[in-house]
C-alpha positions in Angstrom: -6.4 7.6 95.5 -10.2 8.3 95.8 -11.8 10.2 92.9 -13.1 13.0 95.3 -9.7 13.6 96.6 -8.2 13.4 93.1 -10.5 16.3 91.7 -9.5 18.6 94.6 -5.9 17.8 94.5 -5.8 18.3 90.6 -7.7 21.5 91.1 -10.6 20.4 89.0 -13.0 21.1 91.7 -12.4 23.6 94.6 -13.6 21.9 97.4 -13.8 18.1 98.2 -17.5 18.4 99.5 -18.3 19.9 95.9 -16.7 16.9 94.1 -18.7 14.7 96.2 -21.7 16.5 95.4 -21.2 16.5 91.8 -20.3 12.7 92.0 -23.5 11.9 93.7 -25.7 13.7 91.1 -23.8 11.8 88.2 -21.8 15.0 86.9 -18.6 12.8 87.3 -17.7 9.5 85.1 -14.9 7.0 85.1 -14.3 5.4 81.8 -17.7 6.2 80.8 -19.5 5.1 83.9 -21.1 6.7 86.8 -18.8 6.1 90.1 -19.1 6.8 93.8 -17.0 9.1 95.7 -14.7 6.2 96.8 -13.9 4.9 93.3 -10.4 4.5 92.9 -8.3 6.7 90.3 -5.4 5.2 88.7 -3.1 6.5 85.9 -4.6 5.9 82.4 -8.1 6.2 83.3 -10.4 8.7 81.7 -12.5 11.0 83.7 -15.5 13.1 82.4 -16.6 16.0 84.6 -19.8 18.0 83.8 -19.6 21.8 84.9 -22.6 24.1 84.3 -21.8 24.9 80.9 -19.0 22.7 79.7 -18.0 19.0 79.8 -14.4 18.4 80.5 -12.7 15.0 79.6 -9.4 14.2 81.1 -6.8 11.4 81.1 -5.0 10.7 84.4 -1.3 11.1 84.0 -0.5 10.9 88.0 -2.8 9.6 90.8 0.1 9.7 93.4 -1.3 12.0 96.3 2.3 12.9 97.5 3.2 14.0 93.9 0.1 16.0 93.6 1.1 18.2 96.1 4.1 19.6 94.3 3.2 22.5 92.0 5.4 21.1 89.0 3.4 17.9 88.8 1.0 17.5 86.0 -1.8 15.3 87.0 -4.0 15.1 84.0 -4.2 15.8 80.2 -7.2 17.3 78.6 -8.5 15.1 75.6 -11.9 16.9 75.2 -13.7 20.1 76.1 -17.1 20.9 74.8 -19.8 23.5 75.7 -23.2 22.8 76.5 -26.2 24.9 77.0 -27.3 25.7 80.7 -30.7 24.2 80.3 -29.2 21.0 78.8 -28.3 18.2 81.3 -25.2 16.6 79.8 -25.7 13.2 81.6 
């Protein structure tokens, strides 16, 4: 599954276009490396997402699109969450 679709389906980002913009500016990383919107997400990978005031690091538990549509599916596990100041750019 593409990273932009995963972020939307896992409810980490509200809109897919917002996910694409975040990826374009470098606010999303897979396994510590910058990526493109078309990058593939598989189970076991680590995704880092830089929001305005925090950085969230998650481990992918489920990357199957059909399973993500079910409300009982847990798509990720939060491994780290840290606060950053708004004037600091985390990447």
